[in-house]
N, C-alpha and C positions, 0 to 999 in steps of 0.2 A: 372055528370060522369066525364066530362072535367074537372071541377075544382078539382075532387078526383084525376085523373091522373096527374094533374101539382102539386098537394100536396105532391104525392107519390114520383114524380121525384125530387122534392125540398129536401124532407127528404133523399133520397138516396144521393143525391149532397153533402149534409151538413155533412151526415154520413161519405163518403168518405173523407171529408176534416177533421173533427175533431177527428175521430178514430187515424191518425197518430200523430195529436198533444196530445190527450191525452195520447197516447202509449207513446211519449217523456217524456211528464210530468211525467208519473209513473216510467220511467226508472231513470228520474233524482232525483225523490225522493227516489229512491232505492239505489242511490249512495250518497245521503247525510249522510255526517261523516262517509263515509265507511273508512276502513283502511285495510292494510296488515302487517302482522309482517316480518321484514326482519331478516335474519340470525343475530346472535350476532359476535361481532369481537374479537379475544382473544389476548389480549395484554399482557399477563403474558409469562412467560418464559417455562412454559409447554405446548409446542406445539403439543407433541406426544399425550398427554392426551386427546387433543381436548375438553375442557371445554365448548367451544361455541357452540358445536354441541348439546351436552345436556340440556344446560341451554336454548338453543332456544327452543327445543321441550317441555321442562317443562314449559315454559312462554306461549307458544302457547295453550297447555292443560289446562293451569289454565284460561287464557284470554276465550277460547272458553267455558269452564265450567261455567264462570260467566254468560253468556248470555247477558253481558252488552254493548258488541261493536258491531258494525255492520261490521264484519270481511269479506273480500272478498275471502280470503282463508282460509284453515284449517290446512296448513302447511307453516312453514317458507320459505318465497322466498330466493332464493340463486341467486343474481345478478352475471354476469359475467364481469362487467366493475369496478372489484375491485381496478385497479389503479386509476382511475378517483375518485372514491367515498372515499378509505380509505388510499391511500399512500400519507403520510404527504410529504414524500421528493419531489415526483413527483409533487403534487400541489404545493409545494414552488417554485419549478422551473418553473412552469408555471406564478407564480408570478414575478420572476426575468425576465423572458421573456418579460413580460410587461413593466417593469421598463427599460430595454433595449431598449424597443420601444418609452420610453419617457414617460410612465405612472407612475410617481414616487407615486402617491397615492396608487397604487396596494399594494406596499409593506407594508404599515401601515394601510390596511383596515382591522380593527378587525372585522368588522361585517361579513366578510367571513371567515367561518370555515376552519382550515387547513385540517380537515378531518371530515367525518360525524361521526367517531367512538368517536371523541372528541368534538363534537360540543356541545354548551351550548345554554341554552334558549337567545333567541334574535338574533343568528347568523343565516347565511344562508350558505345552502349547494347545490352548483351548481343546480340552478333551471331547467337548460336544461335537467340535467340528471334525478332530482327527478320528474317532471312533465312528463318525458317519462316513467318512471317506475309506476307513478300513471295512466296514460292513459293505459298502457299494462294491468294492473290488475283492472281497473275500481275503483280505490281507490283515495279518496280525501286526506288521510294522510297516512304516513308511519311511522311506529313502529320500532325503532332500538335500538339494546342494544350493550355495550361493558362490558366484563369482563377484569378487571384491575389486580385484584390479587388471587392468590391462595396460602395462606400460613399456617404454622403451629403454632398454639398457644399453650402455655404451661404455667402455673401459680400454685403456691401453695396456698391453702387455708389457709393464716395466722391466722386466727380465730380458726381453728381447732387444728393446730399446737401449738399455745398458751395454750390452754385449756389442751391439752394432755402433754404437757411439764409439766405444773403446777401440774397436776394429778401424773405425774411421779415423780416429787419430793418429793411429799407427801407420795406415795407409798413407795419410797427409804428410806425415815426417818423412815417408820413404822418398819423398822429393819426386820432381819433375811433374809436368804438367796432368798427366794421366794419373799420378799418384794422389795429387790435389783434388782431382775430379772425383776420383773414386772415394776419397776421404769425405768429401762433402756429401756424397750420396749416401754413404753408410751412416755419418752422422745423424743424417736427417731421416732414415729409414725407421718406421714405426710398424707395429703390428697392432691393429685395433680390432677389438670384439664387439659386435653389436648384436642386437636381437630384440626378442619380446618376452617380457615376463607375464607371468600370469599367476593371480593370486586367488584360491578358491578353497572351499571346505566342503564337508558333506557331514550329515547327521542322520541318526537312525532314532526314528520315534516310536514308541508303542503307542498303537493306535487307540486302544481302549483307555488309556490314562492320559494321553499325550505327553508323556514323559520323554524327554531325550536320555536315550541310554548310551548313546556314543557320538562321539562328535571330534574332528580333526581337521586341521587346514594344511595346505601345502602351497609351495611356490614352485613353479616350474619355469625354467630359463632354457629358451631355445636359441643358440647363438651361431653366428657365422663370423668369418673373419676378413680382414681386407690389411694387405700390406702396401705401404706406401714408401716407395723408393725416391725419397726426397720429393723434387718437384718434376721428376722425369716421368715416372710412370707408376701404376698401382696395380696390385692383382687382387682380384675378389672385390666385394662391394659392402658398403654399410647401409644401403637403402633396405627399407623394410618391405618385404613384398607380403601379397597374401598368401603365399605358399609357407612362408616362415610363420606368419600369424596361426595358421591352421596346424602346421607341426606344433607350434607351442600349445595350443588348445589340446591337441592329441597328447602330448606329454602331461599336461595338467590332468586330463582324465586318467591316464595310466596311473600317475602317482596316487591320486586320491583312491582310486579302486584297488591299488596295491595296498594302500594302509587299511583298508576296510577287510580286505580279504586276509591279511596278515593276522587280525584278530579273530576273524570267522575261523581260521585254521589253529588258532590256539584254542577254540572252544569258548570264546569269550561272549559272542553273540551270533544269532542266527543259525543256530545248529540244530541237528537233529531233523533235518529235514530228508 
């Protein structure tokens, strides 16, 4: 009985020691390759449209739906230290201040990114800031994107114009008023593609060091077509609508997420979750 009592005390004692250790190990495993999506930064001239808000939400939706990442948050995080992270001029002035203190290497340090929003793979972004964000959200990696351009694309389908022109010439030579009228219409028939182009990129940053471990950019093109039958009539439109703009943002979000997930599937980053 005495030996049994000593055995039970030993088990209780060891349990008291091991449980916190196991709990810590499980927690560490849960944070392995964990990440958060930060809001996109808008580098376009369209500030009032706020494309960064829409594309941030779209990218988050697609990342969550993929089920391939260990996301610690289900909404893009919006940090309040924008000047420290994204203000190129402010960060450059800090470099100048270091030079004035005698550290001339700081001015030519290409390893340190001018801003998180334009950092490329291999550069570093303020480790003291990225590590603080990572600790706050329990994430090892920060995913951040930038939208660089929103533009209107427009082009004529040269192949269609060529064949309608040839057909028009043949019809015109067929003779008669109807032949000439049809020929004129066909010669002036054009197919025009118009739409919205979105340029954006995405980067993955190791929170503890601020190192950009992955970065890629994409261009998404959302097109519509309009056929002009000479001066008589037209089918379709070349006017840009809000629906077309939102479709372009959705395509941009899908393309950049696909780029990320391809490398995740290859085991190049954010694996082991």
